[in-house]
C-alpha positions as CSV (number, residue, x, y, z in Angstrom):
1,M,-64.6,-117.6,-108.3
2,K,-66.6,-116.4,-111.3
3,C,-66.1,-113.2,-113.2
4,V,-69.2,-111.4,-114.6
5,F,-68.8,-109.2,-117.7
6,R,-71.2,-106.7,-119.0
7,N,-71.1,-105.5,-122.6
8,L,-69.2,-108.7,-123.4
9,S,-68.0,-107.6,-126.9
10,L,-66.0,-104.8,-125.2
11,V,-64.4,-106.5,-122.2
12,V,-60.8,-105.6,-122.5
13,L,-61.6,-103.5,-119.6
14,S,-59.4,-100.5,-119.3
15,F,-59.9,-99.8,-123.0
16,F,-63.5,-98.9,-122.6
17,A,-65.1,-96.4,-120.2
18,S,-68.5,-97.9,-120.8
19,T,-67.6,-101.4,-119.7
20,T,-68.1,-102.8,-116.2
21,F,-65.9,-105.6,-114.8
22,L,-66.9,-107.4,-111.7
23,C,-64.2,-109.9,-110.5
24,R,-62.3,-110.1,-107.3
25,A,-59.6,-112.4,-108.6
26,Q,-57.2,-110.2,-110.5
27,S,-53.4,-110.4,-110.7
28,P,-50.8,-107.9,-112.1
29,I,-48.4,-108.7,-114.9
30,T,-46.0,-106.4,-116.7
31,L,-45.2,-106.8,-120.4
32,R,-42.3,-105.2,-122.1
33,L,-41.5,-105.2,-125.8
34,S,-38.0,-104.9,-127.3
35,P,-38.9,-103.0,-130.5
36,A,-35.2,-102.5,-131.5
37,Q,-34.5,-106.3,-131.4
38,P,-36.6,-107.9,-134.2
39,S,-35.6,-111.5,-135.2
40,T,-36.9,-113.9,-137.8
41,R,-39.9,-113.2,-139.8
42,V,-43.0,-115.4,-139.4
43,A,-43.5,-117.3,-142.6
44,P,-46.2,-115.7,-144.8
45,D,-47.8,-119.1,-145.4
46,F,-47.6,-120.2,-141.8
47,V,-51.4,-120.7,-141.4
48,G,-52.3,-123.9,-143.1
49,L,-54.9,-126.6,-143.3
50,S,-54.6,-130.3,-144.0
51,F,-57.3,-132.5,-145.6
52,E,-57.5,-136.1,-146.4
53,M,-56.5,-136.9,-150.0
54,Q,-60.0,-138.3,-150.4
55,Y,-61.2,-134.7,-150.5
56,V,-59.4,-134.3,-153.9
57,L,-61.6,-137.0,-155.4
58,P,-65.1,-136.1,-156.8
59,G,-68.0,-136.6,-154.4
60,T,-70.9,-138.9,-155.0
61,N,-72.6,-136.0,-156.8
62,G,-69.7,-135.8,-159.2
63,Y,-68.6,-132.4,-157.9
64,H,-65.2,-131.5,-156.4
65,F,-64.8,-130.1,-153.0
66,F,-61.7,-128.2,-154.1
67,S,-62.9,-126.3,-157.1
68,R,-62.8,-122.8,-158.3
69,K,-66.6,-122.9,-158.3
70,N,-66.7,-123.5,-154.6
71,K,-66.8,-119.8,-153.8
72,R,-67.8,-120.2,-150.2
73,L,-64.8,-122.4,-149.5
74,I,-62.5,-119.9,-151.2
75,A,-64.0,-117.1,-149.2
76,T,-63.6,-119.1,-146.0
77,F,-59.9,-119.7,-146.7
78,K,-59.3,-116.0,-147.3
79,T,-61.3,-114.9,-144.2
80,L,-59.3,-117.2,-142.0
81,G,-56.0,-116.2,-143.6
82,V,-55.1,-119.7,-144.8
83,K,-52.1,-119.7,-147.1
84,N,-51.1,-123.3,-147.3
85,L,-53.1,-126.4,-148.2
86,R,-51.8,-129.9,-147.6
87,V,-53.7,-132.9,-149.0
88,G,-52.7,-136.3,-147.6
89,G,-53.7,-138.1,-144.4
90,N,-54.4,-141.8,-144.1
91,T,-56.4,-141.9,-147.4
92,A,-53.3,-140.8,-149.3
93,D,-51.7,-144.2,-148.6
94,R,-54.9,-146.4,-148.4
95,P,-54.8,-148.9,-151.3
96,T,-58.6,-149.3,-151.3
97,I,-59.0,-145.6,-152.3
98,P,-58.2,-144.4,-155.8
99,T,-55.4,-142.0,-156.4
100,P,-56.6,-138.7,-158.0
101,S,-56.7,-138.3,-161.7
102,T,-55.3,-135.3,-163.6
103,A,-58.8,-133.9,-163.8
104,D,-59.0,-134.0,-160.0
105,V,-55.6,-132.3,-159.7
106,D,-56.7,-129.6,-162.2
107,S,-59.6,-128.8,-160.0
108,L,-57.4,-128.8,-156.9
109,F,-54.9,-126.4,-158.3
110,A,-57.6,-124.2,-159.8
111,F,-59.0,-123.9,-156.3
112,A,-55.5,-123.2,-154.9
113,K,-55.0,-120.3,-157.4
114,A,-58.4,-118.8,-156.5
115,A,-57.9,-119.1,-152.8
116,G,-54.3,-117.8,-152.9
117,V,-52.7,-120.9,-151.3
118,K,-49.8,-123.2,-152.1
119,V,-50.2,-127.0,-152.0
120,I,-48.4,-129.8,-150.3
121,Y,-49.3,-132.8,-152.4
122,T,-48.9,-136.3,-151.0
123,L,-47.8,-139.1,-153.5
124,R,-48.8,-142.6,-152.5
125,L,-46.0,-144.7,-151.1
126,N,-47.7,-147.6,-149.3
127,Q,-48.4,-150.3,-152.0
128,G,-48.0,-147.5,-154.5
129,S,-46.7,-147.3,-158.0
130,L,-43.5,-145.4,-158.6
131,D,-44.3,-144.9,-162.2
132,A,-47.8,-143.6,-161.4
133,A,-46.4,-141.2,-158.8
134,T,-43.8,-140.0,-161.3
135,Q,-46.4,-139.3,-163.9
136,M,-48.5,-137.3,-161.5
137,A,-45.5,-135.4,-160.2
138,N,-44.4,-134.6,-163.7
139,Y,-47.9,-133.4,-164.6
140,I,-48.1,-131.2,-161.6
141,M,-44.7,-129.7,-162.2
142,R,-45.5,-129.0,-165.9
143,H,-48.8,-127.3,-165.1
144,Y,-48.8,-126.0,-161.5
145,A,-45.2,-125.6,-160.3
146,D,-46.0,-122.0,-159.2
147,R,-48.7,-123.3,-156.8
148,L,-46.8,-126.3,-155.5
149,S,-45.2,-126.1,-152.1
150,C,-43.7,-129.5,-152.3
151,F,-44.3,-133.2,-152.8
152,A,-44.7,-135.5,-149.7
153,I,-43.8,-139.1,-150.5
154,G,-46.1,-141.1,-148.3
155,N,-48.1,-140.3,-145.1
156,E,-46.8,-141.4,-141.7
157,P,-44.6,-144.1,-143.3
158,N,-43.6,-145.4,-139.8
159,V,-47.1,-147.1,-139.8
160,F,-46.3,-149.4,-142.8
161,S,-42.5,-149.3,-143.1
162,K,-41.7,-149.7,-139.4
163,E,-38.0,-149.3,-139.9
164,Y,-36.3,-146.1,-141.0
165,A,-33.6,-147.5,-143.3
166,P,-35.8,-149.3,-145.9
167,Y,-38.2,-146.3,-145.9
168,L,-35.3,-143.9,-146.6
169,A,-34.1,-146.1,-149.5
170,E,-37.5,-146.2,-151.0
171,W,-38.0,-142.4,-150.5
172,K,-34.7,-141.8,-152.3
173,R,-35.8,-144.0,-155.2
174,Y,-39.0,-142.1,-155.6
175,A,-37.3,-138.7,-155.3
176,A,-34.6,-139.6,-157.8
177,Q,-37.0,-140.8,-160.5
178,I,-39.4,-137.9,-160.1
179,T,-36.6,-135.4,-160.2
180,A,-35.2,-137.0,-163.4
181,A,-38.6,-137.2,-165.0
182,T,-39.5,-133.6,-164.3
183,N,-36.1,-132.5,-165.5
184,S,-36.3,-129.6,-163.0
185,P,-34.1,-128.8,-160.0
186,S,-37.1,-127.0,-158.6
187,A,-38.9,-130.3,-157.9
188,K,-38.8,-130.2,-154.1
189,F,-39.9,-132.6,-151.5
190,C,-40.7,-132.8,-147.9
191,G,-40.5,-135.6,-145.4
192,P,-40.6,-137.8,-143.5
193,S,-44.1,-136.8,-142.3
194,T,-44.1,-139.3,-139.4
195,S,-46.6,-139.6,-136.6
196,P,-45.7,-138.4,-133.0
197,G,-43.3,-140.8,-131.4
198,H,-41.2,-141.2,-134.5
199,E,-39.9,-137.6,-134.7
200,T,-36.3,-138.9,-134.7
201,W,-36.9,-139.8,-138.4
202,A,-37.2,-136.1,-139.0
203,R,-33.9,-135.6,-137.2
204,D,-32.2,-138.3,-139.4
205,F,-33.8,-136.8,-142.5
206,A,-32.1,-133.4,-141.7
207,I,-28.8,-135.0,-141.1
208,E,-29.1,-137.2,-144.3
209,F,-29.9,-134.4,-146.7
210,G,-28.9,-131.1,-145.2
211,N,-29.7,-127.8,-147.0
212,R,-28.2,-128.9,-150.3
213,G,-30.5,-131.8,-150.9
214,P,-34.0,-132.1,-152.4
215,L,-35.9,-130.9,-149.4
216,A,-38.1,-127.9,-149.4
217,F,-38.5,-128.5,-145.7
218,V,-38.6,-131.3,-143.1
219,S,-42.1,-132.3,-142.2
220,Q,-43.4,-133.7,-139.0
221,H,-46.9,-134.6,-137.5
222,D,-48.0,-133.7,-134.0
223,Y,-51.0,-134.3,-131.8
224,P,-49.8,-133.1,-128.3
225,G,-53.1,-134.1,-126.5
226,G,-52.5,-137.8,-127.5
227,D,-55.1,-140.4,-128.2
228,A,-58.6,-139.0,-128.3
229,R,-60.0,-142.3,-127.2
230,R,-58.3,-141.9,-123.9
231,A,-59.7,-138.4,-123.3
232,T,-62.7,-139.8,-121.5
233,N,-62.7,-137.0,-118.9
234,S,-63.4,-133.9,-121.0
235,L,-62.7,-131.5,-118.1
236,A,-59.3,-133.0,-117.5
237,A,-58.5,-133.0,-121.2
238,R,-59.4,-129.3,-121.5
239,D,-57.2,-128.6,-118.5
240,K,-54.4,-130.6,-120.2
241,I,-54.3,-128.5,-123.3
242,L,-54.5,-125.2,-121.4
243,S,-52.0,-126.1,-118.8
244,P,-48.5,-124.5,-118.7
245,A,-47.3,-128.1,-118.7
246,I,-48.2,-128.4,-122.3
247,D,-45.3,-126.1,-123.1
248,E,-43.0,-128.6,-121.4
249,H,-44.4,-131.2,-123.7
250,Y,-43.6,-129.1,-126.8
251,E,-40.0,-128.6,-125.5
252,K,-39.4,-132.3,-125.1
253,F,-41.0,-133.2,-128.4
254,A,-39.1,-130.5,-130.3
255,A,-35.8,-131.5,-128.7
256,H,-35.9,-134.8,-130.6
257,F,-35.6,-133.2,-134.1
258,V,-35.6,-129.4,-134.2
259,P,-31.9,-128.8,-133.2
260,A,-30.7,-131.1,-136.0
261,I,-32.9,-129.4,-138.5
262,L,-31.9,-125.9,-137.6
263,S,-28.2,-126.8,-137.4
264,N,-28.4,-128.0,-141.0
265,S,-30.0,-124.7,-142.0
266,L,-33.3,-126.4,-143.1
267,P,-36.8,-125.1,-142.6
268,Y,-39.4,-127.4,-141.0
269,R,-43.2,-127.5,-140.9
270,L,-45.8,-129.4,-138.9
271,E,-47.5,-130.7,-142.0
272,E,-50.3,-132.3,-140.1
273,A,-51.3,-131.4,-136.5
274,N,-54.2,-130.9,-134.1
275,S,-55.1,-131.4,-130.5
276,F,-55.8,-135.1,-130.1
277,Y,-55.4,-137.7,-132.8
278,D,-58.1,-140.3,-133.8
279,G,-60.5,-137.5,-135.0
280,G,-60.2,-135.3,-131.9
281,A,-61.6,-135.5,-128.4
282,F,-65.4,-134.9,-128.0
283,D,-66.2,-131.8,-125.8
284,V,-62.5,-130.8,-125.9
285,S,-61.2,-130.4,-129.5
286,D,-64.5,-128.8,-130.5
287,T,-64.7,-126.3,-127.7
288,F,-63.3,-122.8,-127.0
289,A,-60.4,-124.5,-125.1
290,S,-59.1,-125.6,-128.5
291,A,-59.1,-122.0,-129.7
292,L,-56.9,-120.8,-126.8
293,W,-54.8,-123.8,-127.2
294,A,-54.3,-123.5,-131.0
295,L,-53.6,-119.8,-130.8
296,D,-50.7,-120.4,-128.3
297,Y,-49.7,-123.5,-130.2
298,Q,-49.1,-121.6,-133.4
299,W,-47.1,-118.9,-131.6
300,W,-45.0,-121.4,-129.7
301,W,-43.9,-123.1,-132.8
302,A,-43.4,-119.9,-134.7
303,T,-41.0,-118.6,-132.0
304,H,-39.2,-122.0,-132.2
305,G,-38.4,-121.8,-135.9
306,A,-41.3,-123.6,-137.5
307,Q,-42.4,-122.4,-141.0
308,G,-46.0,-123.3,-140.5
309,I,-48.7,-125.6,-139.2
310,N,-51.3,-127.4,-141.2
311,F,-54.3,-128.2,-138.9
312,H,-55.9,-131.5,-140.0
313,T,-59.6,-130.9,-140.7
314,G,-62.7,-131.8,-142.6
315,D,-66.3,-132.9,-142.0
316,K,-64.9,-136.4,-141.5
317,V,-61.4,-137.7,-141.0
318,A,-59.7,-141.0,-141.6
319,A,-58.8,-142.4,-138.1
320,R,-57.0,-145.7,-138.6
321,D,-59.4,-147.7,-140.9
322,E,-62.5,-145.7,-139.9
323,S,-64.1,-142.5,-141.2
324,K,-65.1,-140.4,-138.2
325,P,-66.8,-137.1,-137.6
326,C,-64.0,-134.6,-137.3
327,R,-64.1,-133.2,-133.7
328,Y,-61.0,-131.1,-134.2
329,A,-62.4,-129.5,-137.3
330,V,-61.6,-125.9,-138.2
331,F,-65.0,-125.8,-139.9
332,W,-67.8,-128.1,-141.0
333,T,-69.9,-127.8,-144.1
334,S,-73.3,-126.1,-143.5
335,P,-76.3,-125.1,-145.7
336,G,-75.0,-121.5,-145.8
337,G,-71.3,-122.4,-146.5
338,Y,-68.9,-123.4,-143.7
339,N,-69.6,-123.2,-140.0
340,I,-66.5,-121.9,-138.2
341,H,-65.6,-123.9,-135.1
342,P,-63.7,-122.3,-132.2
343,L,-60.4,-123.6,-133.7
344,G,-61.0,-121.4,-136.7
345,Y,-60.9,-118.3,-134.6
346,A,-57.4,-119.1,-133.5
347,L,-56.2,-119.3,-137.1
348,K,-57.9,-116.0,-137.9
349,M,-56.4,-114.2,-134.9
350,F,-53.0,-115.6,-135.6
351,S,-53.1,-114.5,-139.2
352,L,-54.0,-111.0,-138.1
353,G,-51.3,-110.7,-135.5
354,S,-48.3,-112.5,-137.1
355,Q,-47.5,-110.5,-140.1
356,G,-44.0,-109.4,-139.3
357,S,-40.7,-110.2,-137.5
358,L,-40.7,-111.7,-134.1
359,L,-40.0,-109.4,-131.1
360,P,-38.7,-110.4,-127.7
361,T,-41.2,-110.0,-124.9
362,T,-40.5,-109.9,-121.2
363,I,-43.1,-110.8,-118.6
364,E,-43.1,-110.0,-114.9
365,N,-45.7,-112.4,-113.5
366,P,-45.3,-112.5,-109.7
367,N,-48.5,-114.5,-109.1
368,N,-47.8,-117.1,-111.8
369,L,-50.9,-116.4,-113.9
370,N,-51.4,-118.9,-116.8
371,V,-50.7,-116.1,-119.3
372,V,-48.4,-116.1,-122.4
373,A,-47.5,-113.2,-124.8
374,Y,-46.0,-112.9,-128.2
375,A,-45.1,-110.0,-130.5
376,V,-44.1,-109.0,-134.0
377,V,-43.1,-105.8,-135.8
378,G,-44.6,-105.4,-139.2
379,A,-43.2,-103.9,-142.4
380,K,-44.9,-100.5,-141.7
381,G,-43.6,-100.3,-138.2
382,E,-46.7,-101.5,-136.4
383,H,-46.2,-103.7,-133.4
384,D,-48.7,-106.5,-132.8
385,L,-48.9,-108.1,-129.4
386,T,-50.9,-111.2,-128.6
387,I,-51.7,-112.0,-125.0
388,I,-53.5,-115.2,-124.1
389,N,-55.0,-115.7,-120.6
390,R,-55.3,-119.5,-120.3
391,E,-56.8,-119.2,-116.8
392,H,-60.2,-120.9,-116.7
393,G,-62.7,-122.4,-114.3
394,N,-64.1,-121.1,-111.0
395,S,-60.7,-120.1,-109.6
396,A,-59.6,-118.3,-112.8
397,R,-58.0,-114.9,-112.5
398,A,-58.1,-111.9,-114.7
399,A,-54.8,-110.3,-115.7
400,E,-54.1,-106.7,-114.8
401,V,-51.7,-105.8,-117.5
402,T,-49.2,-103.0,-117.5
403,L,-47.9,-102.8,-121.1
404,E,-44.6,-101.0,-121.8
405,P,-44.2,-101.0,-125.6
406,G,-40.9,-99.1,-125.6
407,L,-42.2,-96.6,-128.2
408,A,-42.5,-92.9,-127.7
409,A,-45.9,-91.3,-128.2
410,A,-47.6,-94.5,-129.1
411,R,-51.2,-95.2,-129.7
412,A,-52.9,-98.6,-129.7
413,E,-56.1,-100.5,-130.6
414,A,-57.2,-103.9,-129.6
415,M,-59.3,-106.9,-130.7
416,L,-60.6,-109.4,-128.2
417,L,-61.1,-113.2,-128.6
418,T,-63.7,-114.3,-126.2
419,V,-66.7,-116.6,-125.6
420,S,-70.0,-116.3,-123.7
421,N,-69.5,-116.6,-119.9
422,N,-65.8,-117.2,-120.4
423,D,-66.6,-120.9,-120.7
424,V,-63.8,-123.0,-122.3
425,A,-66.3,-125.8,-122.7
426,A,-68.5,-123.7,-125.0
427,K,-68.8,-124.7,-128.6
428,T,-70.7,-121.6,-129.8
429,G,-70.8,-117.9,-128.9
430,V,-67.2,-117.2,-129.9
431,T,-66.4,-113.7,-131.1
432,L,-63.3,-112.0,-132.4
433,G,-63.4,-108.2,-132.4
434,G,-67.0,-108.4,-131.1
435,A,-68.3,-110.4,-134.1
436,E,-68.7,-114.0,-135.2
437,I,-67.5,-115.3,-138.5
438,Q,-70.6,-116.2,-140.5
439,D,-71.1,-119.4,-142.5
440,N,-70.8,-117.3,-145.7
441,A,-67.3,-116.2,-144.5
442,S,-68.3,-112.7,-143.7
443,W,-66.9,-111.1,-140.6
444,K,-67.4,-107.7,-139.1
445,G,-64.9,-107.7,-136.3
446,K,-63.6,-104.3,-135.3
447,W,-60.5,-102.8,-133.6
448,T,-61.3,-100.7,-130.6
449,P,-58.9,-97.8,-129.5
450,L,-57.2,-98.2,-126.2
451,A,-57.2,-95.3,-123.7
452,K,-54.2,-93.0,-124.1
453,P,-51.0,-94.2,-122.4
454,S,-49.8,-92.7,-119.2
455,A,-47.2,-90.0,-119.1
456,N,-44.4,-92.7,-119.0
457,G,-45.8,-94.4,-122.0
458,Q,-47.6,-97.3,-120.3
459,F,-50.9,-98.8,-121.3
460,L,-53.1,-100.3,-118.6
461,L,-55.6,-103.0,-119.3
462,K,-57.4,-106.0,-117.8
463,L,-57.7,-109.3,-119.7
464,P,-60.5,-111.6,-118.5
465,P,-59.9,-115.3,-117.9
466,A,-60.2,-117.6,-120.8
467,S,-59.7,-115.0,-123.4
468,A,-57.0,-113.5,-125.7
469,V,-56.3,-110.0,-127.0
470,L,-54.5,-108.7,-130.0
471,I,-53.1,-105.2,-129.5
472,R,-51.7,-103.2,-132.4
473,I,-49.3,-100.4,-131.3
474,T,-48.1,-97.7,-133.6
475,A,-46.1,-94.5,-133.1
476,R,-48.1,-91.4,-133.6
């Protein structure tokens, strides 16, 4: 059953008297907030990107990608709300690729300052030089300690070390010499940065070091869709990342390492992540399905204690020994700057709606709609609620939402994330707040006021299939 929307930029239906919604498949849900029960704050630098270390090196034209002169890239980071930049990936540990020079690092950190981000910097471990790594770490600490998030020692060491014990011994050797050379207790590290399937190394790291060791946080990589080369059926792969079953995958994956980290009072971060590894799945990782997936993915991990996620991206990405077009990219280079892919809209929407402390939400969902919701309360008392309708395809249902914010005399405004024809296979036509993010990083999305609440303080709205809405609620 297909839903037809008119005036598509304003389709959060009950908000707007001018909008017509034609869809027979609609199901009620009730959402309740608990404004008096805020919990942990979402980390201010939660939204992150991850690039291959090769991007730190100058290009064939001699220019640096990460440079304070790259104004369009700086603007793109700021528009999307990116606050953390990780450089690493396979090329960080590839012996055939040079390690960055101090001039390359100068350009990287000048960019970081201009873009307002902190940097996770990967030091080479595979066939690397401890002395060279120590010299670079010392240089970074002396010049850019204020912009450094931490040092990662090696990328996915399970690929070349195979066994945990010898890797741990080598990691400790690097960390000890670097700490001694920098002569600074603030020289922090992260690790073990293993690939999915080896997350027990992260558990063992937390047990080994605890919160009194040299760790800024425990790092782990994740690609919940699995191997892109096996995603030969794009329809099935899109269904996979939008299915409620993906949440069960997260639960099982997190159970291998998160309890040990939290019980040792350590933070943790998904230092490299995306939908499918090996460069992303064609017609899946580059579609609107990835936007709905990534929006929920960020929220799921934020509510389970993660300090952030760095989505691996770039025009090309190192997949094993190959350099492939990056199908899971947040953006690609374009003549006008950087063309934002659907995934980028998920980062933007999360950055808008996650500035605060997490609030419990209760959902009554008698018809089992594929809908999830998350909320925070901000420093000024604003309550931001994100609702994601993952229903998609011909049988998709709209959500008839009754929202009970638990606030007296509240008013609300909304911003919708949608795509043309509610097609999760679409790669273009995505809007947030009724506007696309332009290649020059400009964005003119707008908040739209909701209709006044009912006498008992409820807001009523309808959320189309394959869409998400951010609702900001404030007391009058």
